[in-house]
OpenMM code with the backbone's topology and positions (N, CA, C; nanometers):
from openmm import Vec3, app, unit

residues = "ARG LEU ALA ASP VAL LEU GLY LEU GLY SER THR LEU LEU ALA SER ILE GLN TYR ILE PRO GLN LEU TYR THR THR TRP ARG LEU GLN SER VAL LEU SER LEU SER ILE PRO MET MET LEU ILE GLN THR PRO GLY SER PHE LEU TRP ALA ALA SER LEU ALA ALA ARG LEU GLY TRP GLU GLY TRP SER ALA TRP ALA VAL TYR GLY VAL THR GLY CYS LEU GLN GLY ILE LEU LEU GLY MET GLY ILE ALA PHE GLU VAL ARG ASP TRP ARG LYS ARG ASN GLY GLY ARG GLY MET GLY GLY ALA SER ASN ASP ASN ASP ASN GLY SER VAL ALA SER SER TYR ALA SER ALA GLU GLY HIS PHE ASP GLU ASN GLU ASP ILE ASP GLU LEU ARG ALA GLU ASP GLU HIS THR PRO LEU LEU ARG ARG GLY SER PRO GLY".split()
positions = [
    Vec3(18.6892, 8.6102, 8.3403),
    Vec3(18.8084, 8.5085, 8.3322),
    Vec3(18.8202, 8.4115, 8.4621),
    Vec3(18.8825, 8.3296, 8.4564),
    Vec3(18.9067, 8.2380, 8.5725),
    Vec3(18.9898, 8.3184, 8.6863),
    Vec3(19.1087, 8.3764, 8.6234),
    Vec3(19.1808, 8.4344, 8.7377),
    Vec3(19.0910, 8.5409, 8.8156),
    Vec3(19.0228, 8.6047, 8.7519),
    Vec3(18.9147, 8.7139, 8.8318),
    Vec3(18.8383, 8.6431, 8.9233),
    Vec3(18.7832, 8.5210, 8.9016),
    Vec3(18.7122, 8.4432, 8.9852),
    Vec3(18.7749, 8.3968, 9.0902),
    Vec3(18.9067, 8.3544, 9.0594),
    Vec3(18.9827, 8.2948, 9.1793),
    Vec3(19.0385, 8.4075, 9.2635),
    Vec3(19.0649, 8.5230, 9.2042),
    Vec3(19.1126, 8.6480, 9.2830),
    Vec3(18.9903, 8.6973, 9.3836),
    Vec3(18.8624, 8.6904, 9.3226),
    Vec3(18.7430, 8.7273, 9.4283),
    Vec3(18.7315, 8.6216, 9.5386),
    Vec3(18.7412, 8.4912, 9.4986),
    Vec3(18.7421, 8.4054, 9.6039),
    Vec3(18.8541, 8.3957, 9.6942),
    Vec3(18.9555, 8.4431, 9.6660),
    Vec3(19.0748, 8.4612, 9.7533),
    Vec3(19.0509, 8.5897, 9.8439),
    Vec3(19.0003, 8.6793, 9.7762),
    Vec3(18.9766, 8.7921, 9.8676),
    Vec3(18.8626, 8.7789, 9.9549),
    Vec3(18.7556, 8.7014, 9.9266),
    Vec3(18.6469, 8.6864, 10.0162),
    Vec3(18.7166, 8.5951, 10.1198),
    Vec3(18.7881, 8.4724, 10.1037),
    Vec3(18.8234, 8.3884, 10.2120),
    Vec3(18.9298, 8.4801, 10.2922),
    Vec3(19.0225, 8.5524, 10.2425),
    Vec3(19.1014, 8.6200, 10.3237),
    Vec3(19.0408, 8.7081, 10.4000),
    Vec3(18.9155, 8.7857, 10.3756),
    Vec3(18.8231, 8.8625, 10.4497),
    Vec3(18.7734, 8.8023, 10.5709),
    Vec3(18.7254, 8.6912, 10.5319),
    Vec3(18.6492, 8.6054, 10.6367),
    Vec3(18.7426, 8.5577, 10.7500),
    Vec3(18.8459, 8.5179, 10.7026),
    Vec3(18.9594, 8.4794, 10.8146),
    Vec3(18.9712, 8.5742, 10.9268),
    Vec3(18.9651, 8.7021, 10.8933),
    Vec3(18.9838, 8.8193, 10.9940),
    Vec3(18.8586, 8.8235, 11.0806),
    Vec3(18.7349, 8.7873, 11.0418),
    Vec3(18.6290, 8.8219, 11.1335),
    Vec3(18.6182, 8.7578, 11.2715),
    Vec3(18.6730, 8.6416, 11.2896),
    Vec3(18.6814, 8.5812, 11.4393),
    Vec3(18.7925, 8.6698, 11.5078),
    Vec3(18.8903, 8.7135, 11.4584),
    Vec3(18.9867, 8.7824, 11.5368),
    Vec3(18.9397, 8.9242, 11.5626),
    Vec3(18.8846, 9.0028, 11.4743),
    Vec3(18.8168, 9.1277, 11.4845),
    Vec3(18.7127, 9.1139, 11.6052),
    Vec3(18.6319, 8.9876, 11.6036),
    Vec3(18.5236, 8.9905, 11.6815),
    Vec3(18.5856, 8.9590, 11.8184),
    Vec3(18.6843, 8.8704, 11.8394),
    Vec3(18.7415, 8.8352, 11.9643),
    Vec3(18.8000, 8.9709, 12.0242),
    Vec3(18.8813, 9.0261, 11.9411),
    Vec3(18.9722, 9.1345, 11.9915),
    Vec3(18.8634, 9.2602, 12.0510),
    Vec3(18.7556, 9.2739, 11.9623),
    Vec3(18.6587, 9.3780, 12.0285),
    Vec3(18.5913, 9.3396, 12.1484),
    Vec3(18.5348, 9.1938, 12.1596),
    Vec3(18.4713, 9.1689, 12.2658),
    Vec3(18.5626, 9.1617, 12.3890),
    Vec3(18.6924, 9.1166, 12.3706),
    Vec3(18.7827, 9.1083, 12.4921),
    Vec3(18.8269, 9.2354, 12.5414),
    Vec3(18.8304, 9.3385, 12.4296),
    Vec3(18.8797, 9.4669, 12.4527),
    Vec3(19.0402, 9.4689, 12.4617),
    Vec3(19.0979, 9.3785, 12.4233),
    Vec3(19.2358, 9.3415, 12.4287),
    Vec3(19.3001, 9.2914, 12.3125),
    Vec3(19.4293, 9.2836, 12.2693),
    Vec3(19.4945, 9.2061, 12.1677),
    Vec3(19.5284, 9.0761, 12.2046),
    Vec3(19.5289, 9.0465, 12.3361),
    Vec3(19.5772, 8.9373, 12.4019),
    Vec3(19.7204, 8.8778, 12.3308),
    Vec3(19.7496, 8.7833, 12.2617),
    Vec3(19.8760, 8.7438, 12.2057),
    Vec3(19.9033, 8.7916, 12.0848),
    Vec3(19.8464, 8.8901, 12.0423),
    Vec3(19.8715, 8.9329, 11.9064),
    Vec3(19.9948, 9.0514, 11.9303),
    Vec3(20.0827, 9.0693, 11.8602),
    Vec3(20.2036, 9.1526, 11.8790),
    Vec3(20.1729, 9.2740, 11.7817),
    Vec3(20.1657, 9.3929, 11.8690),
    Vec3(20.1569, 9.5195, 11.8096),
    Vec3(20.2590, 9.5466, 11.7038),
    Vec3(20.3968, 9.5296, 11.7571),
    Vec3(20.4813, 9.5508, 11.6756),
    Vec3(20.5050, 9.4686, 11.5263),
    Vec3(20.4488, 9.3532, 11.5385),
    Vec3(20.4525, 9.2676, 11.4137),
    Vec3(20.3361, 9.3314, 11.3182),
    Vec3(20.2240, 9.3626, 11.3810),
    Vec3(20.1255, 9.4341, 11.2951),
    Vec3(20.1566, 9.5690, 11.2346),
    Vec3(20.2371, 9.6307, 11.3167),
    Vec3(20.2898, 9.7847, 11.2826),
    Vec3(20.3808, 9.7509, 11.1526),
    Vec3(20.4459, 9.6287, 11.1390),
    Vec3(20.5226, 9.6097, 11.0146),
    Vec3(20.4380, 9.5208, 10.9099),
    Vec3(20.3447, 9.4346, 10.9407),
    Vec3(20.2728, 9.3552, 10.8506),
    Vec3(20.1735, 9.4514, 10.7780),
    Vec3(20.1008, 9.5446, 10.8438),
    Vec3(19.9806, 9.6140, 10.7957),
    Vec3(20.0453, 9.6985, 10.6721),
    Vec3(20.1505, 9.7872, 10.6663),
    Vec3(20.2019, 9.8570, 10.5551),
    Vec3(20.2697, 9.7795, 10.4777),
    Vec3(20.3166, 9.6518, 10.4902),
    Vec3(20.3764, 9.5731, 10.4146),
    Vec3(20.2550, 9.5029, 10.3154),
    Vec3(20.1519, 9.4904, 10.3651),
    Vec3(20.0359, 9.4512, 10.2666),
    Vec3(20.0289, 9.5463, 10.1687),
    Vec3(20.0028, 9.6804, 10.2109),
    Vec3(19.9844, 9.7664, 10.1150),
    Vec3(20.0984, 9.7928, 10.0111),
    Vec3(20.2186, 9.7810, 10.0568),
    Vec3(20.3351, 9.7957, 9.9786),
    Vec3(20.3403, 9.6656, 9.8781),
    Vec3(20.3008, 9.5560, 9.9099),
    Vec3(20.2864, 9.4593, 9.8192),
    Vec3(20.1782, 9.4776, 9.7272),
    Vec3(20.0690, 9.5093, 9.7723),
    Vec3(19.9639, 9.5339, 9.6761),
    Vec3(19.9941, 9.6451, 9.5512),
    Vec3(20.0583, 9.7445, 9.6178),
    Vec3(20.1190, 9.8390, 9.5266),
    Vec3(20.2009, 9.7835, 9.4239),
    Vec3(20.3061, 9.7182, 9.4827),
    Vec3(20.4152, 9.6424, 9.3857),
    Vec3(20.3432, 9.5730, 9.2835),
    Vec3(20.2308, 9.4863, 9.3153),
    Vec3(20.1649, 9.4054, 9.2217),
    Vec3(20.0906, 9.5072, 9.1210),
    Vec3(20.0266, 9.5921, 9.1882),
    Vec3(19.9478, 9.6930, 9.0998),
    Vec3(20.0265, 9.7443, 8.9897),
    Vec3(20.1513, 9.7949, 9.0375),
    Vec3(20.2352, 9.8516, 8.9387),
    Vec3(20.2873, 9.7692, 8.8199),
    Vec3(20.3171, 9.6406, 8.8648),
    Vec3(20.3578, 9.5527, 8.7649),
    Vec3(20.2332, 9.4950, 8.6741),
    Vec3(20.1210, 9.4661, 8.7281),
    Vec3(20.0161, 9.3969, 8.6637),
    Vec3(19.9109, 9.4932, 8.6098),
    Vec3(19.9084, 9.6147, 8.6693),
    Vec3(19.8206, 9.7172, 8.6243),
    Vec3(19.6680, 9.6671, 8.6808),
    Vec3(19.5794, 9.7476, 8.6228),
    Vec3(19.4206, 9.7291, 8.6597),
    Vec3(19.3746, 9.5899, 8.6089),
    Vec3(19.4470, 9.5457, 8.4967),
    Vec3(19.4093, 9.4213, 8.4442),
    Vec3(19.4223, 9.3056, 8.5525),
    Vec3(19.5414, 9.3286, 8.6272),
    Vec3(19.5771, 9.2190, 8.7281),
    Vec3(19.4977, 9.2558, 8.8625),
    Vec3(19.4021, 9.3234, 8.8655),
    Vec3(19.3349, 9.3687, 9.0050),
    Vec3(19.3167, 9.2357, 9.0933),
    Vec3(19.2745, 9.1258, 9.0353),
    Vec3(19.2442, 8.9954, 9.1066),
    Vec3(19.3537, 8.9635, 9.1866),
    Vec3(19.4671, 8.9844, 9.1442),
    Vec3(19.5924, 8.9452, 9.2008),
    Vec3(19.6455, 9.0250, 9.3330),
    Vec3(19.6270, 9.1552, 9.3146),
    Vec3(19.6625, 9.2434, 9.4142),
    Vec3(19.5499, 9.3076, 9.5050),
    Vec3(19.4272, 9.2856, 9.4796),
    Vec3(19.3218, 9.3424, 9.5462),
    Vec3(19.3313, 9.2696, 9.6972),
    Vec3(19.3520, 9.1403, 9.6963),
    Vec3(19.3311, 9.0893, 9.8252),
    Vec3(19.4514, 9.1380, 9.9309),
    Vec3(19.5723, 9.1780, 9.8771),
    Vec3(19.6429, 9.2467, 9.9813),
    Vec3(19.5971, 9.3811, 10.0086),
    Vec3(19.5282, 9.4347, 9.9359),
    Vec3(19.4712, 9.5851, 9.9846),
    Vec3(19.3477, 9.5588, 10.0954),
    Vec3(19.2791, 9.4598, 10.0496),
    Vec3(19.1642, 9.4316, 10.1593),
    Vec3(19.2241, 9.3875, 10.2820),
    Vec3(19.3161, 9.2971, 10.2809),
    Vec3(19.3646, 9.2357, 10.4062),
    Vec3(19.4452, 9.3508, 10.4940),
    Vec3(19.5133, 9.4181, 10.4138),
    Vec3(19.5830, 9.5380, 10.4667),
    Vec3(19.4926, 9.6305, 10.5620),
    Vec3(19.3597, 9.6360, 10.4960),
    Vec3(19.2613, 9.7342, 10.5693),
    Vec3(19.2190, 9.6696, 10.6908),
    Vec3(19.1920, 9.5324, 10.6792),
    Vec3(19.1534, 9.4518, 10.7886),
    Vec3(19.2553, 9.4430, 10.9042),
    Vec3(19.3890, 9.4442, 10.8584),
    Vec3(19.4970, 9.4264, 10.9682),
    Vec3(19.4972, 9.5822, 11.0313),
    Vec3(19.4758, 9.6716, 10.9405),
    Vec3(19.4897, 9.8121, 11.0051),
    Vec3(19.3718, 9.8388, 11.1090),
    Vec3(19.2624, 9.7785, 11.0979),
    Vec3(19.1480, 9.7955, 11.1818),
    Vec3(19.1821, 9.7091, 11.3095),
    Vec3(19.2404, 9.6076, 11.3047),
    Vec3(19.2807, 9.5050, 11.4033),
    Vec3(19.3912, 9.5834, 11.4717),
    Vec3(19.4885, 9.6277, 11.4124),
    Vec3(19.5982, 9.7164, 11.4833),
    Vec3(19.5458, 9.8393, 11.5476),
    Vec3(19.4481, 9.9191, 11.4978),
    Vec3(19.4030, 10.0426, 11.5434),
    Vec3(19.3272, 10.0060, 11.6817),
    Vec3(19.2515, 9.8824, 11.6782),
    Vec3(19.1959, 9.8390, 11.7915),
    Vec3(19.2942, 9.8268, 11.9067),
    Vec3(19.3928, 9.7203, 11.8638),
    Vec3(19.4951, 9.6957, 11.9562),
    Vec3(19.5573, 9.8099, 12.0301),
    Vec3(19.5942, 9.9127, 11.9328),
    Vec3(19.6589, 10.0226, 12.0035),
    Vec3(19.5673, 10.1076, 12.0944),
    Vec3(19.4509, 10.1325, 12.0551),
    Vec3(19.3471, 10.1830, 12.1316),
    Vec3(19.3394, 10.1323, 12.2808),
    Vec3(19.3139, 10.0068, 12.2616),
    Vec3(19.2992, 9.9212, 12.3931),
    Vec3(19.4169, 9.9485, 12.4781),
    Vec3(19.5458, 9.9076, 12.4214),
    Vec3(19.6700, 9.9285, 12.4841),
    Vec3(19.6887, 10.0528, 12.5551),
    Vec3(19.6471, 10.1682, 12.4785),
    Vec3(19.6756, 10.3130, 12.5284),
    Vec3(19.5685, 10.3280, 12.6507),
    Vec3(19.4458, 10.2693, 12.6198),
    Vec3(19.3282, 10.2956, 12.7332),
    Vec3(19.3880, 10.2125, 12.8545),
    Vec3(19.4412, 10.0883, 12.8293),
    Vec3(19.4727, 10.0044, 12.9566),
    Vec3(19.6116, 10.0818, 13.0200),
    Vec3(19.6905, 10.1519, 12.9474),
    Vec3(19.8101, 10.1881, 13.0028),
    Vec3(19.7595, 10.3275, 13.0710),
    Vec3(19.6678, 10.3920, 13.0115),
    Vec3(19.6477, 10.5141, 13.1067),
    Vec3(19.5417, 10.4623, 13.2391),
    Vec3(19.4648, 10.3623, 13.2120),
    Vec3(19.3988, 10.3118, 13.3477),
    Vec3(19.5037, 10.2809, 13.4497),
    Vec3(19.6095, 10.1887, 13.4066),
    Vec3(19.7142, 10.1573, 13.5142),
    Vec3(19.7777, 10.2570, 13.5786),
    Vec3(19.8055, 10.3878, 13.5060),
    Vec3(19.8566, 10.5011, 13.5501),
    Vec3(19.7811, 10.6052, 13.5996),
    Vec3(19.6641, 10.5664, 13.6104),
    Vec3(19.5663, 10.6626, 13.6683),
    Vec3(19.5580, 10.7963, 13.6030),
    Vec3(19.5769, 10.7793, 13.4443),
    Vec3(19.5684, 10.8851, 13.3645),
    Vec3(19.6724, 11.0042, 13.3947),
    Vec3(19.7927, 10.9752, 13.4417),
    Vec3(19.8798, 11.0640, 13.4942),
    Vec3(20.0211, 11.0696, 13.4003),
    Vec3(20.0023, 11.0180, 13.2695),
    Vec3(20.1372, 11.0370, 13.2006),
    Vec3(20.2285, 10.9362, 13.2241),
    Vec3(20.3736, 10.9661, 13.1738),
    Vec3(20.4721, 10.8713, 13.1797),
    Vec3(20.5169, 10.8609, 13.3233),
    Vec3(20.5021, 10.9311, 13.4327),
    Vec3(20.5533, 10.9256, 13.5527),
    Vec3(20.4613, 10.8844, 13.6621),
    Vec3(20.3377, 10.8553, 13.6079),
    Vec3(20.2078, 10.8412, 13.6916),
    Vec3(20.2364, 10.7016, 13.7820),
    Vec3(20.1712, 10.6848, 13.8898),
    Vec3(20.1818, 10.5826, 13.9920),
    Vec3(20.0845, 10.4746, 13.9179),
    Vec3(20.1194, 10.3431, 13.9553),
    Vec3(20.0618, 10.2461, 13.8764),
    Vec3(19.9370, 10.2108, 13.9760),
    Vec3(19.8372, 10.1599, 13.9189),
    Vec3(19.7116, 10.1035, 13.9801),
    Vec3(19.7222, 9.9874, 14.0316),
    Vec3(19.7216, 9.9422, 14.1592),
    Vec3(19.7607, 9.8107, 14.2150),
    Vec3(19.6229, 9.7372, 14.1951),
    Vec3(19.5113, 9.8098, 14.1628),
    Vec3(19.3813, 9.7136, 14.1423),
    Vec3(19.3701, 9.6454, 14.0165),
    Vec3(19.4583, 9.6825, 13.9250),
    Vec3(19.4536, 9.6117, 13.7869),
    Vec3(19.5686, 9.5281, 13.7874),
    Vec3(19.5426, 9.4079, 13.7810),
    Vec3(19.6356, 9.2987, 13.7877),
    Vec3(19.6965, 9.2523, 13.6487),
    Vec3(19.6594, 9.3241, 13.5225),
    Vec3(19.7238, 9.2868, 13.4035),
    Vec3(19.5932, 9.3196, 13.3148),
    Vec3(19.5950, 9.4043, 13.2296),
    Vec3(19.4906, 9.4297, 13.1263),
    Vec3(19.4598, 9.3075, 13.0602),
    Vec3(19.5406, 9.2205, 13.0158),
    Vec3(19.5126, 9.1019, 12.9253),
    Vec3(19.4319, 8.9907, 13.0182),
    Vec3(19.4970, 8.9780, 13.1378),
    Vec3(19.4265, 8.8748, 13.1998),
    Vec3(19.2924, 8.9174, 13.2619),
    Vec3(19.2717, 9.0417, 13.2997),
    Vec3(19.1491, 9.0862, 13.3425),
    Vec3(19.0525, 9.0939, 13.2309),
    Vec3(19.1128, 9.1261, 13.1066),
    Vec3(19.0141, 9.1266, 12.9786),
    Vec3(18.9709, 8.9823, 12.9465),
    Vec3(19.0723, 8.8936, 12.9748),
    Vec3(19.0414, 8.7665, 12.9346),
    Vec3(18.9605, 8.7002, 13.0389),
    Vec3(18.9644, 8.7180, 13.1584),
    Vec3(18.8981, 8.6316, 13.2828),
    Vec3(18.7707, 8.6874, 13.2773),
    Vec3(18.7475, 8.8447, 13.2483),
    Vec3(18.6025, 8.8927, 13.2435),
    Vec3(18.5060, 8.8539, 13.1326),
    Vec3(18.5661, 8.8056, 13.0164),
    Vec3(18.4943, 8.7745, 12.9062),
    Vec3(18.4049, 8.6685, 12.9227),
    Vec3(18.3031, 8.6735, 12.8888),
    Vec3(18.1971, 8.5740, 12.9206),
    Vec3(18.2251, 8.4615, 12.8406),
    Vec3(18.2161, 8.3224, 12.8868),
    Vec3(18.2499, 8.2227, 12.8062),
    Vec3(18.4102, 8.1889, 12.7664),
    Vec3(18.4924, 8.2652, 12.8413),
    Vec3(18.6258, 8.2509, 12.8097),
    Vec3(18.7136, 8.2115, 12.9022),
    Vec3(18.6647, 8.1961, 13.0236),
    Vec3(18.7391, 8.1641, 13.1573),
    Vec3(18.6646, 8.0324, 13.1997),
    Vec3(18.7652, 7.9568, 13.2357),
    Vec3(18.7032, 7.8215, 13.3023),
    Vec3(18.7200, 7.8335, 13.4497),
    Vec3(18.6047, 7.8351, 13.5215),
    Vec3(18.6069, 7.8741, 13.6641),
    Vec3(18.7156, 7.7909, 13.7473),
    Vec3(18.7601, 7.6701, 13.6997),
    Vec3(18.8524, 7.5741, 13.7699),
    Vec3(18.9695, 7.6438, 13.7447),
    Vec3(18.9944, 7.7170, 13.6491),
    Vec3(19.1466, 7.7728, 13.6156),
    Vec3(19.2081, 7.8746, 13.7052),
    Vec3(19.3028, 7.8612, 13.7551),
    Vec3(19.3707, 7.9514, 13.8628),
    Vec3(19.3946, 8.1098, 13.7814),
    Vec3(19.3210, 8.1848, 13.8472),
    Vec3(19.3205, 8.3192, 13.7937),
    Vec3(19.4695, 8.3820, 13.7995),
    Vec3(19.5480, 8.3498, 13.8986),
    Vec3(19.6685, 8.4064, 13.9245),
    Vec3(19.7747, 8.3578, 13.8157),
    Vec3(19.7508, 8.2421, 13.7780),
    Vec3(19.8521, 8.1696, 13.6727),
    Vec3(19.8093, 8.2525, 13.5412),
    Vec3(19.6796, 8.2701, 13.5308),
    Vec3(19.6284, 8.3501, 13.4024),
    Vec3(19.6932, 8.4846, 13.3770),
    Vec3(19.6833, 8.5537, 13.4951),
    Vec3(19.7420, 8.6703, 13.4989),
    Vec3(19.8706, 8.6885, 13.4848),
    Vec3(19.9581, 8.5914, 13.4984),
    Vec3(20.1062, 8.5839, 13.4774),
    Vec3(20.1376, 8.5666, 13.3377),
    Vec3(20.0271, 8.5217, 13.2597),
    Vec3(20.0712, 8.5050, 13.1099),
    Vec3(20.0694, 8.6174, 13.0324),
    Vec3(20.1506, 8.6378, 12.9445),
    Vec3(20.1607, 8.7300, 12.8383),
    Vec3(20.2334, 8.6770, 12.6994),
    Vec3(20.2680, 8.7738, 12.6309),
    Vec3(20.3120, 8.7497, 12.5009),
    Vec3(20.4624, 8.6869, 12.5010),
    Vec3(20.5144, 8.6889, 12.6093),
    Vec3(20.6657, 8.6271, 12.6519),
    Vec3(20.6592, 8.4960, 12.7127),
    Vec3(20.5208, 8.4513, 12.7516),
    Vec3(20.4988, 8.3417, 12.8529),
    Vec3(20.5098, 8.2142, 12.7304),
    Vec3(20.6092, 8.1004, 12.7599),
    Vec3(20.5928, 7.9792, 12.6701),
    Vec3(20.4711, 7.9239, 12.6483),
    Vec3(20.4233, 7.8667, 12.5537),
    Vec3(20.2960, 7.8025, 12.5236),
    Vec3(20.3164, 7.6695, 12.5864),
    Vec3(20.4178, 7.5991, 12.6043),
    Vec3(20.4155, 7.4805, 12.6660),
    Vec3(20.5268, 7.4965, 12.7853),
    Vec3(20.4898, 7.4334, 12.9010),
    Vec3(20.5522, 7.4542, 13.0253),
    Vec3(20.6100, 7.3254, 13.0724),
    Vec3(20.7273, 7.3157, 13.1362),
    Vec3(20.7680, 7.2050, 13.1862),
    Vec3(20.6478, 7.1364, 13.2782),
    Vec3(20.6433, 7.0036, 13.2629),
    Vec3(20.5493, 6.9215, 13.3401),
    Vec3(20.3916, 6.9215, 13.2846),
    Vec3(20.3784, 6.9915, 13.1759),
    Vec3(20.2654, 7.0032, 13.1023),
    Vec3(20.2477, 6.8975, 13.0177),
    Vec3(20.1081, 6.8358, 12.9793),
    Vec3(20.0916, 6.7261, 12.8959),
    Vec3(20.1475, 6.7777, 12.7566),
    Vec3(20.1908, 6.7030, 12.6878),
    Vec3(20.2087, 6.7373, 12.5494),
    Vec3(20.3537, 6.7811, 12.5251),
] * unit.nanometer
topology = app.Topology()
chain = topology.addChain("A")
for resn in residues:
    res = topology.addResidue(resn, chain)
    for name in ("N", "CA", "C"):
        topology.addAtom(name, app.Element.getBySymbol(name[0]), res)
């Protein structure tokens, strides 16, 4: 059936779109600008949507709902990596001392240090202190910047 072929194509393309993000997240050992709270909502949402479609369409409609199950799994992998890296970085910053532990002054931000140390992802002419100040709350466009 044409619907099954289109469903397989959709699942394949949806899977391929995650490969660069999964690779980059693993390589940098940080989620950078990805929002963990957003992924905590989106990941189970994918599975709920797949289950909803499966309940309505049954096994005959697998090509319509399988893509959401597959992308939910890939989102879950990304979420798991993100949480693991954030917990690791939090422990490093706190010297492994739990909630009341002192901060490690040698770590100037896990995102910036991960980004700056990633081979091929840091322009040597770029100001490292400016990069360290960026996080998910930093506006993409700043006053005085071109564009």
